[in-house]
Short mmCIF file of the C-alpha atoms (twelve columns), coordinates in Angstrom:
data_MODEL
# 
_entry.id   MODEL 
# 
loop_
_atom_site.group_PDB 
_atom_site.id 
_atom_site.type_symbol 
_atom_site.label_atom_id 
_atom_site.label_alt_id 
_atom_site.label_comp_id 
_atom_site.label_asym_id 
_atom_site.label_seq_id 
_atom_site.Cartn_x 
_atom_site.Cartn_y 
_atom_site.Cartn_z 
_atom_site.pdbx_PDB_model_num 
ATOM 1   C CA . MET A 1   -28.021 15.865 -13.709 1 
ATOM 2   C CA . ASN A 2   -24.644 14.045 -14.658 1 
ATOM 3   C CA . ARG A 3   -25.729 13.808 -18.376 1 
ATOM 4   C CA . PHE A 4   -25.857 18.023 -18.092 1 
ATOM 5   C CA . THR A 5   -22.644 18.006 -16.608 1 
ATOM 6   C CA . PHE A 6   -21.128 15.870 -19.214 1 
ATOM 7   C CA . ARG A 7   -22.702 17.953 -22.010 1 
ATOM 8   C CA . THR A 8   -21.380 21.130 -20.289 1 
ATOM 9   C CA . ALA A 9   -17.924 19.895 -20.241 1 
ATOM 10  C CA . CYS A 10  -18.249 18.657 -23.879 1 
ATOM 11  C CA . ASP A 11  -19.434 22.139 -25.060 1 
ATOM 12  C CA . TRP A 12  -16.476 24.015 -22.588 1 
ATOM 13  C CA . GLU A 13  -14.204 21.787 -24.317 1 
ATOM 14  C CA . PHE A 14  -15.428 22.143 -27.919 1 
ATOM 15  C CA . SER A 15  -15.168 25.773 -27.394 1 
ATOM 16  C CA . GLY A 16  -11.265 25.354 -25.944 1 
ATOM 17  C CA . TYR A 17  -10.670 23.723 -29.691 1 
ATOM 18  C CA . VAL A 18  -12.593 26.810 -31.492 1 
ATOM 19  C CA . ALA A 19  -10.362 29.161 -29.413 1 
ATOM 20  C CA . ALA A 20  -7.049  27.496 -30.321 1 
ATOM 21  C CA . ALA A 21  -8.116  27.070 -33.759 1 
ATOM 22  C CA . VAL A 22  -8.581  30.957 -33.851 1 
ATOM 23  C CA . ALA A 23  -4.986  31.578 -32.090 1 
ATOM 24  C CA . VAL A 24  -3.082  29.176 -34.490 1 
ATOM 25  C CA . LEU A 25  -4.784  30.875 -37.423 1 
ATOM 26  C CA . ILE A 26  -3.542  34.194 -36.391 1 
ATOM 27  C CA . LEU A 27  -0.143  33.233 -35.148 1 
ATOM 28  C CA . ALA A 28  0.266   31.690 -38.538 1 
ATOM 29  C CA . SER A 29  -1.185  34.528 -40.479 1 
ATOM 30  C CA . TYR A 30  0.746   37.422 -38.688 1 
ATOM 31  C CA . PRO A 31  4.096   36.820 -40.224 1 
ATOM 32  C CA . VAL A 32  2.665   36.807 -43.510 1 
ATOM 33  C CA . ALA A 33  0.197   40.012 -43.159 1 
ATOM 34  C CA . THR A 34  3.270   41.509 -41.429 1 
ATOM 35  C CA . ARG A 35  5.927   40.512 -44.208 1 
ATOM 36  C CA . ALA A 36  3.572   41.569 -46.840 1 
ATOM 37  C CA . ALA A 37  3.235   45.293 -45.192 1 
ATOM 38  C CA . VAL A 38  7.108   46.061 -44.519 1 
ATOM 39  C CA . THR A 39  8.109   45.065 -48.173 1 
ATOM 40  C CA . SER A 40  5.259   46.945 -49.555 1 
ATOM 41  C CA . SER A 41  3.941   50.448 -48.186 1 
ATOM 42  C CA . PHE A 42  4.797   50.388 -44.182 1 
ATOM 43  C CA . ALA A 43  7.901   51.014 -42.569 1 
ATOM 44  C CA . PRO A 44  8.497   49.024 -39.204 1 
ATOM 45  C CA . ARG A 45  7.997   52.134 -36.856 1 
ATOM 46  C CA . ASP A 46  4.258   52.432 -38.486 1 
ATOM 47  C CA . LEU A 47  3.587   48.937 -37.531 1 
ATOM 48  C CA . ILE A 48  4.705   48.816 -34.137 1 
ATOM 49  C CA . LEU A 49  2.681   52.143 -33.637 1 
ATOM 50  C CA . LEU A 50  -0.180  50.379 -34.692 1 
ATOM 51  C CA . ARG A 51  0.806   47.177 -32.693 1 
ATOM 52  C CA . PHE A 52  0.869   48.937 -29.238 1 
ATOM 53  C CA . GLY A 53  -1.067  52.314 -29.933 1 
ATOM 54  C CA . ILE A 54  -4.547  50.684 -31.062 1 
ATOM 55  C CA . GLY A 55  -3.676  47.910 -28.400 1 
ATOM 56  C CA . ALA A 56  -3.570  50.536 -25.823 1 
ATOM 57  C CA . LEU A 57  -6.967  51.778 -26.778 1 
ATOM 58  C CA . LEU A 58  -8.622  48.251 -26.922 1 
ATOM 59  C CA . PHE A 59  -7.078  47.591 -23.354 1 
ATOM 60  C CA . LEU A 60  -8.552  50.544 -21.822 1 
ATOM 61  C CA . PRO A 61  -11.759 49.138 -20.741 1 
ATOM 62  C CA . TYR A 62  -9.955  46.397 -18.925 1 
ATOM 63  C CA . PHE A 63  -7.718  49.391 -16.929 1 
ATOM 64  C CA . VAL A 64  -11.225 51.292 -16.207 1 
ATOM 65  C CA . LEU A 65  -12.756 47.457 -14.600 1 
ATOM 66  C CA . ARG A 66  -9.618  46.316 -12.777 1 
ATOM 67  C CA . LEU A 67  -7.400  49.439 -12.055 1 
ATOM 68  C CA . PRO A 68  -8.368  49.231 -8.462  1 
ATOM 69  C CA . ALA A 69  -7.317  45.480 -8.448  1 
ATOM 70  C CA . ILE A 70  -3.817  46.280 -9.662  1 
ATOM 71  C CA . GLY A 71  -1.327  46.709 -6.899  1 
ATOM 72  C CA . GLN A 72  1.761   48.621 -6.768  1 
ATOM 73  C CA . ASN A 73  3.835   45.533 -7.037  1 
ATOM 74  C CA . VAL A 74  2.467   44.592 -10.400 1 
ATOM 75  C CA . TRP A 75  2.876   48.177 -11.740 1 
ATOM 76  C CA . LEU A 76  6.211   47.792 -10.707 1 
ATOM 77  C CA . LYS A 77  6.883   44.665 -12.246 1 
ATOM 78  C CA . GLY A 78  5.549   45.555 -15.407 1 
ATOM 79  C CA . ILE A 79  8.529   47.392 -16.423 1 
ATOM 80  C CA . PRO A 80  10.838  44.545 -16.386 1 
ATOM 81  C CA . LEU A 81  8.206   42.656 -18.218 1 
ATOM 82  C CA . THR A 82  7.828   45.347 -20.949 1 
ATOM 83  C CA . LEU A 83  11.547  45.041 -21.731 1 
ATOM 84  C CA . PHE A 84  11.077  41.504 -22.909 1 
ATOM 85  C CA . GLN A 85  7.478   41.532 -23.921 1 
ATOM 86  C CA . GLY A 86  7.206   45.226 -25.514 1 
ATOM 87  C CA . ALA A 87  8.136   47.585 -28.143 1 
ATOM 88  C CA . GLY A 88  11.630  45.848 -28.488 1 
ATOM 89  C CA . MET A 89  10.694  42.172 -29.081 1 
ATOM 90  C CA . ALA A 90  7.518   43.689 -31.316 1 
ATOM 91  C CA . GLY A 91  10.157  45.296 -33.035 1 
ATOM 92  C CA . LEU A 92  12.753  42.382 -33.957 1 
ATOM 93  C CA . VAL A 93  10.139  40.270 -35.389 1 
ATOM 94  C CA . ILE A 94  8.905   43.335 -37.781 1 
ATOM 95  C CA . CYS A 95  12.288  44.444 -38.141 1 
ATOM 96  C CA . GLY A 96  13.715  40.651 -39.238 1 
ATOM 97  C CA . LEU A 97  10.372  40.206 -41.704 1 
ATOM 98  C CA . GLN A 98  12.189  42.839 -43.936 1 
ATOM 99  C CA . PHE A 99  14.681  40.219 -44.223 1 
ATOM 100 C CA . ALA A 100 13.916  36.795 -43.864 1 
ATOM 101 C CA . PRO A 101 10.574  34.868 -45.056 1 
ATOM 102 C CA . ALA A 102 7.594   34.859 -43.215 1 
ATOM 103 C CA . ASN A 103 8.081   30.906 -42.662 1 
ATOM 104 C CA . HIS A 104 11.457  31.497 -40.578 1 
ATOM 105 C CA . ALA A 105 9.519   33.958 -38.427 1 
ATOM 106 C CA . ALA A 106 6.858   31.387 -37.852 1 
ATOM 107 C CA . ALA A 107 9.401   28.470 -37.080 1 
ATOM 108 C CA . LEU A 108 12.080  30.797 -35.260 1 
ATOM 109 C CA . GLY A 109 9.154   32.612 -33.128 1 
ATOM 110 C CA . PRO A 110 6.000   30.725 -31.897 1 
ATOM 111 C CA . GLY A 111 7.705   27.400 -33.307 1 
ATOM 112 C CA . ILE A 112 10.985  27.715 -31.103 1 
ATOM 113 C CA . SER A 113 9.724   29.172 -27.938 1 
ATOM 114 C CA . PRO A 114 8.675   26.182 -26.061 1 
ATOM 115 C CA . ALA A 115 12.951  25.127 -26.060 1 
ATOM 116 C CA . TRP A 116 13.655  28.966 -25.333 1 
ATOM 117 C CA . VAL A 117 11.213  28.294 -22.107 1 
ATOM 118 C CA . ALA A 118 13.042  24.856 -21.239 1 
ATOM 119 C CA . MET A 119 16.201  26.017 -21.616 1 
ATOM 120 C CA . LEU A 120 16.248  29.401 -20.401 1 
ATOM 121 C CA . GLY A 121 14.057  28.051 -17.521 1 
ATOM 122 C CA . PHE A 122 16.992  25.508 -16.390 1 
ATOM 123 C CA . LEU A 123 19.540  28.483 -16.786 1 
ATOM 124 C CA . VAL A 124 17.681  31.142 -15.201 1 
ATOM 125 C CA . PHE A 125 15.254  29.618 -12.727 1 
ATOM 126 C CA . SER A 126 16.805  26.191 -12.117 1 
ATOM 127 C CA . ARG A 127 13.727  24.713 -13.531 1 
ATOM 128 C CA . ARG A 128 14.475  21.139 -14.479 1 
ATOM 129 C CA . PRO A 129 12.844  20.008 -17.735 1 
ATOM 130 C CA . SER A 130 11.190  16.520 -18.186 1 
ATOM 131 C CA . ALA A 131 12.786  14.147 -20.637 1 
ATOM 132 C CA . ARG A 132 10.001  14.788 -23.566 1 
ATOM 133 C CA . THR A 133 10.787  18.651 -22.850 1 
ATOM 134 C CA . VAL A 134 14.420  17.998 -23.332 1 
ATOM 135 C CA . VAL A 135 13.667  15.613 -26.489 1 
ATOM 136 C CA . GLY A 136 11.433  18.228 -27.972 1 
ATOM 137 C CA . ALA A 137 13.986  20.886 -27.216 1 
ATOM 138 C CA . ILE A 138 16.695  18.770 -29.326 1 
ATOM 139 C CA . SER A 139 14.190  18.352 -32.034 1 
ATOM 140 C CA . CYS A 140 13.773  22.544 -32.092 1 
ATOM 141 C CA . ALA A 141 17.378  23.112 -32.349 1 
ATOM 142 C CA . ALA A 142 17.994  20.736 -34.930 1 
ATOM 143 C CA . GLY A 143 15.626  22.847 -36.754 1 
ATOM 144 C CA . VAL A 144 16.968  26.056 -35.946 1 
ATOM 145 C CA . LEU A 145 20.455  24.489 -37.275 1 
ATOM 146 C CA . ALA A 146 18.990  23.555 -40.600 1 
ATOM 147 C CA . LEU A 147 17.073  27.142 -41.420 1 
ATOM 148 C CA . ALA A 148 20.371  28.617 -39.809 1 
ATOM 149 C CA . TYR A 149 22.485  26.428 -42.277 1 
ATOM 150 C CA . TRP A 150 20.083  27.370 -44.888 1 
ATOM 151 C CA . SER A 151 20.409  31.366 -44.366 1 
ATOM 152 C CA . ALA A 152 24.103  30.923 -44.334 1 
ATOM 153 C CA . SER A 153 24.059  29.708 -47.802 1 
ATOM 154 C CA . ALA A 154 21.571  32.152 -48.995 1 
ATOM 155 C CA . PRO A 155 21.974  34.701 -51.703 1 
ATOM 156 C CA . SER A 156 21.649  37.576 -49.705 1 
ATOM 157 C CA . ALA A 157 23.351  37.846 -45.984 1 
ATOM 158 C CA . LEU A 158 20.405  39.748 -45.021 1 
ATOM 159 C CA . VAL A 159 18.376  36.499 -44.276 1 
ATOM 160 C CA . PHE A 160 20.669  35.196 -41.787 1 
ATOM 161 C CA . ILE A 161 20.178  38.499 -39.966 1 
ATOM 162 C CA . GLY A 162 16.727  38.350 -40.044 1 
ATOM 163 C CA . ASP A 163 16.558  34.724 -38.337 1 
ATOM 164 C CA . ALA A 164 19.190  35.867 -35.693 1 
ATOM 165 C CA . MET A 165 16.480  38.671 -34.797 1 
ATOM 166 C CA . PHE A 166 13.693  36.241 -34.896 1 
ATOM 167 C CA . LEU A 167 15.625  34.121 -32.338 1 
ATOM 168 C CA . ALA A 168 16.347  37.014 -30.177 1 
ATOM 169 C CA . ALA A 169 12.924  38.192 -30.130 1 
ATOM 170 C CA . SER A 170 11.620  34.413 -28.971 1 
ATOM 171 C CA . ALA A 171 13.892  34.575 -26.452 1 
ATOM 172 C CA . LEU A 172 12.716  37.673 -25.208 1 
ATOM 173 C CA . GLY A 173 9.345   36.336 -24.999 1 
ATOM 174 C CA . ALA A 174 10.098  32.746 -23.071 1 
ATOM 175 C CA . LEU A 175 12.065  35.218 -20.544 1 
ATOM 176 C CA . TYR A 176 8.318   36.857 -20.311 1 
ATOM 177 C CA . VAL A 177 6.393   34.252 -19.588 1 
ATOM 178 C CA . LEU A 178 8.682   32.377 -17.498 1 
ATOM 179 C CA . GLN A 179 8.961   35.590 -15.502 1 
ATOM 180 C CA . LEU A 180 4.983   36.206 -15.551 1 
ATOM 181 C CA . ARG A 181 4.489   32.458 -14.346 1 
ATOM 182 C CA . ASN A 182 7.418   33.277 -11.321 1 
ATOM 183 C CA . TRP A 183 5.590   36.444 -10.237 1 
ATOM 184 C CA . GLY A 184 1.815   34.878 -10.649 1 
ATOM 185 C CA . ILE A 185 0.812   37.579 -12.890 1 
ATOM 186 C CA . GLY A 186 -2.295  36.908 -14.897 1 
ATOM 187 C CA . PRO A 187 -1.215  36.318 -18.737 1 
ATOM 188 C CA . ILE A 188 -4.422  39.170 -19.645 1 
ATOM 189 C CA . GLN A 189 -3.307  41.435 -17.010 1 
ATOM 190 C CA . GLY A 190 0.439   41.225 -18.068 1 
ATOM 191 C CA . ALA A 191 -0.560  41.613 -21.590 1 
ATOM 192 C CA . ALA A 192 -2.366  44.972 -20.816 1 
ATOM 193 C CA . ILE A 193 0.456   46.144 -18.579 1 
ATOM 194 C CA . VAL A 194 3.017   45.578 -20.989 1 
ATOM 195 C CA . THR A 195 1.017   47.562 -23.956 1 
ATOM 196 C CA . LEU A 196 0.284   50.348 -22.054 1 
ATOM 197 C CA . TYR A 197 3.573   50.933 -21.037 1 
ATOM 198 C CA . SER A 198 4.848   50.548 -24.847 1 
ATOM 199 C CA . ALA A 199 2.349   52.435 -25.811 1 
ATOM 200 C CA . LEU A 200 3.380   55.155 -23.752 1 
ATOM 201 C CA . VAL A 201 7.271   54.918 -25.239 1 
ATOM 202 C CA . VAL A 202 6.506   54.144 -28.624 1 
ATOM 203 C CA . VAL A 203 3.242   57.104 -29.563 1 
ATOM 204 C CA . PRO A 204 5.489   59.944 -28.298 1 
ATOM 205 C CA . TRP A 205 8.655   58.596 -29.910 1 
ATOM 206 C CA . TYR A 206 6.681   58.207 -33.282 1 
ATOM 207 C CA . LEU A 207 4.903   61.552 -33.233 1 
ATOM 208 C CA . TRP A 208 8.549   63.138 -32.698 1 
ATOM 209 C CA . THR A 209 10.640  61.217 -35.265 1 
ATOM 210 C CA . ALA A 210 8.603   60.218 -37.618 1 
ATOM 211 C CA . SER A 211 7.313   61.454 -40.705 1 
ATOM 212 C CA . ASP A 212 3.740   61.194 -42.165 1 
ATOM 213 C CA . THR A 213 4.334   58.406 -44.414 1 
ATOM 214 C CA . LEU A 214 1.638   56.352 -42.616 1 
ATOM 215 C CA . TRP A 215 -1.263  58.710 -43.587 1 
ATOM 216 C CA . GLN A 216 0.005   58.565 -47.199 1 
ATOM 217 C CA . VAL A 217 -0.933  54.883 -47.482 1 
ATOM 218 C CA . ALA A 218 -3.986  53.867 -48.861 1 
ATOM 219 C CA . LEU A 219 -7.024  53.734 -46.523 1 
ATOM 220 C CA . HIS A 220 -8.007  49.958 -47.246 1 
ATOM 221 C CA . GLU A 221 -4.051  49.130 -46.547 1 
ATOM 222 C CA . LEU A 222 -3.741  51.035 -43.072 1 
ATOM 223 C CA . LEU A 223 -7.578  49.477 -41.682 1 
ATOM 224 C CA . TRP A 224 -6.178  46.199 -42.513 1 
ATOM 225 C CA . GLN A 225 -2.915  46.580 -40.690 1 
ATOM 226 C CA . VAL A 226 -4.701  48.095 -38.008 1 
ATOM 227 C CA . LEU A 227 -6.688  44.870 -37.753 1 
ATOM 228 C CA . TRP A 228 -3.833  42.853 -37.511 1 
ATOM 229 C CA . GLN A 229 -1.509  44.530 -35.547 1 
ATOM 230 C CA . GLY A 230 -3.678  46.130 -33.162 1 
ATOM 231 C CA . VAL A 231 -7.096  44.109 -32.688 1 
ATOM 232 C CA . LEU A 232 -5.879  40.553 -33.897 1 
ATOM 233 C CA . ILE A 233 -2.235  39.685 -32.970 1 
ATOM 234 C CA . GLY A 234 -2.583  42.045 -29.750 1 
ATOM 235 C CA . CYS A 235 -5.893  41.159 -28.266 1 
ATOM 236 C CA . VAL A 236 -7.751  38.324 -29.881 1 
ATOM 237 C CA . ALA A 237 -4.762  36.096 -29.838 1 
ATOM 238 C CA . LEU A 238 -3.881  36.243 -26.377 1 
ATOM 239 C CA . ILE A 239 -7.429  36.030 -25.022 1 
ATOM 240 C CA . ALA A 240 -8.419  32.932 -27.668 1 
ATOM 241 C CA . LEU A 241 -5.406  31.366 -26.356 1 
ATOM 242 C CA . ASN A 242 -5.956  31.810 -22.624 1 
ATOM 243 C CA . HIS A 243 -9.299  30.629 -23.221 1 
ATOM 244 C CA . ALA A 244 -7.818  27.374 -24.928 1 
ATOM 245 C CA . ILE A 245 -5.365  26.985 -22.229 1 
ATOM 246 C CA . ALA A 246 -7.855  27.271 -19.409 1 
ATOM 247 C CA . GLN A 247 -10.565 24.475 -21.158 1 
ATOM 248 C CA . LEU A 248 -7.747  22.040 -22.957 1 
ATOM 249 C CA . GLY A 249 -4.876  22.726 -20.519 1 
ATOM 250 C CA . ALA A 250 -1.359  23.680 -21.462 1 
ATOM 251 C CA . GLU A 251 -0.196  20.362 -22.798 1 
ATOM 252 C CA . ARG A 252 -3.093  19.769 -25.579 1 
ATOM 253 C CA . SER A 253 -3.163  24.158 -26.285 1 
ATOM 254 C CA . SER A 254 0.910   23.743 -26.818 1 
ATOM 255 C CA . THR A 255 0.547   20.858 -29.110 1 
ATOM 256 C CA . LEU A 256 -1.889  22.396 -31.206 1 
ATOM 257 C CA . VAL A 257 0.560   25.625 -31.570 1 
ATOM 258 C CA . ALA A 258 2.825   23.215 -33.115 1 
ATOM 259 C CA . LEU A 259 0.912   23.506 -36.391 1 
ATOM 260 C CA . VAL A 260 1.919   27.528 -36.423 1 
ATOM 261 C CA . PRO A 261 5.352   26.998 -38.263 1 
ATOM 262 C CA . VAL A 262 3.550   24.475 -40.847 1 
ATOM 263 C CA . LEU A 263 0.647   26.511 -41.376 1 
ATOM 264 C CA . SER A 264 2.599   29.764 -41.954 1 
ATOM 265 C CA . ALA A 265 4.852   28.257 -44.541 1 
ATOM 266 C CA . LEU A 266 1.747   27.178 -46.468 1 
ATOM 267 C CA . LEU A 267 -0.028  30.672 -46.252 1 
ATOM 268 C CA . ALA A 268 3.620   32.293 -47.027 1 
ATOM 269 C CA . LEU A 269 3.387   29.656 -50.315 1 
ATOM 270 C CA . LEU A 270 -0.037  31.091 -51.009 1 
ATOM 271 C CA . PHE A 271 -0.124  34.940 -50.668 1 
ATOM 272 C CA . LEU A 272 3.402   35.936 -51.151 1 
ATOM 273 C CA . GLY A 273 4.959   33.187 -53.271 1 
ATOM 274 C CA . GLU A 274 7.402   32.093 -50.950 1 
ATOM 275 C CA . VAL A 275 8.579   28.593 -51.939 1 
ATOM 276 C CA . PRO A 276 10.765  26.679 -48.919 1 
ATOM 277 C CA . SER A 277 13.577  24.923 -50.073 1 
ATOM 278 C CA . THR A 278 14.201  21.147 -48.934 1 
ATOM 279 C CA . SER A 279 16.479  22.439 -45.803 1 
ATOM 280 C CA . GLU A 280 13.553  24.721 -44.769 1 
ATOM 281 C CA . VAL A 281 10.611  22.271 -45.030 1 
ATOM 282 C CA . ALA A 282 12.953  19.606 -43.069 1 
ATOM 283 C CA . ALA A 283 13.504  22.527 -40.397 1 
ATOM 284 C CA . ILE A 284 10.402  23.567 -40.014 1 
ATOM 285 C CA . LEU A 285 8.897   19.764 -39.649 1 
ATOM 286 C CA . ALA A 286 11.554  19.389 -37.083 1 
ATOM 287 C CA . ILE A 287 10.322  22.451 -35.070 1 
ATOM 288 C CA . SER A 288 6.854   21.404 -35.292 1 
ATOM 289 C CA . ALA A 289 7.610   18.045 -33.990 1 
ATOM 290 C CA . GLY A 290 9.648   19.566 -31.527 1 
ATOM 291 C CA . VAL A 291 6.930   21.317 -29.831 1 
ATOM 292 C CA . SER A 292 4.299   18.442 -30.078 1 
ATOM 293 C CA . ILE A 293 6.834   16.326 -28.215 1 
ATOM 294 C CA . GLY A 294 7.806   18.800 -25.810 1 
ATOM 295 C CA . ALA A 295 4.052   19.279 -24.877 1 
ATOM 296 C CA . SER A 296 2.918   16.083 -25.023 1 
ATOM 297 C CA . ARG A 297 0.593   14.560 -21.922 1 
ATOM 298 C CA . ARG A 298 2.616   12.023 -20.408 1 
ATOM 299 C CA . PRO A 299 0.973   8.845  -20.239 1 
ATOM 300 C CA . ALA A 300 -1.134  7.989  -16.914 1 
ATOM 301 C CA . PRO A 301 0.254   5.262  -14.867 1 
ATOM 302 C CA . THR A 302 -1.735  2.346  -15.259 1 
ATOM 303 C CA . THR A 303 -2.907  0.354  -11.824 1 
ATOM 304 C CA . GLN A 304 -3.477  -3.114 -12.055 1 
ATOM 305 C CA . THR A 305 -6.206  -4.977 -9.873  1 
ATOM 306 C CA . ALA A 306 -5.850  -8.588 -7.913  1 
# 
């Protein structure tokens, strides 16, 4: 019986690592796929439509099954959550990728988010961070400053604008996470409501203002972005990350997310030809180290026996 229990626990832990690997790959690849889209055939509003329009359709079965269990207070709380994590936040990332490299989006998005959570948690919710969280946040801040220095000296000032958009988006995402925890709303429930509310705004806005450029895109390119924007980043990454946190814990899962900036830089180099400078490499490594330090598990106290 004990052997069976141990084997089951190992199987669940292994599934957690698999889910974490899937989430990391999607989070690292998403800026590369989006950067390729907004610098070629797609306008930012096209991708925002795909992100929330397709995402809302995918979440419809969840609402069919769980609608009676969602209370009125959750629907009301979904409004400010949508302001943090909805189309505005996604729009900042997508528009920023018109101006700045994909490795900047990964470093200043998923990479810097834990530092925002620590700082805003202290300033807004009076949550005192641990010493290792402070050290990790300082390392992340050093990486941000290095990227800002590089962007300020870049040939195009638009890179700096893109970086500012990424930072603003990650700050909104951190507020979303903190408020989600404060209100006790589940991550999947919160994501479903935010996606639905965003779609109710984005889809009519797109149909009213946009031209028919989306339907002039080659079919294979359109399906590729439907996969990335609506399916992978909107649903699969969220479910995979939630499963990883449930099986491995928040600390180990967050440590694995520290791989996102480095992996995204490698993918951008391979598929987009974006060669990072020495300053960018140092910044990405500092941010990844900061995430790893901040999420590391505190060693358990040892007990001495007489």
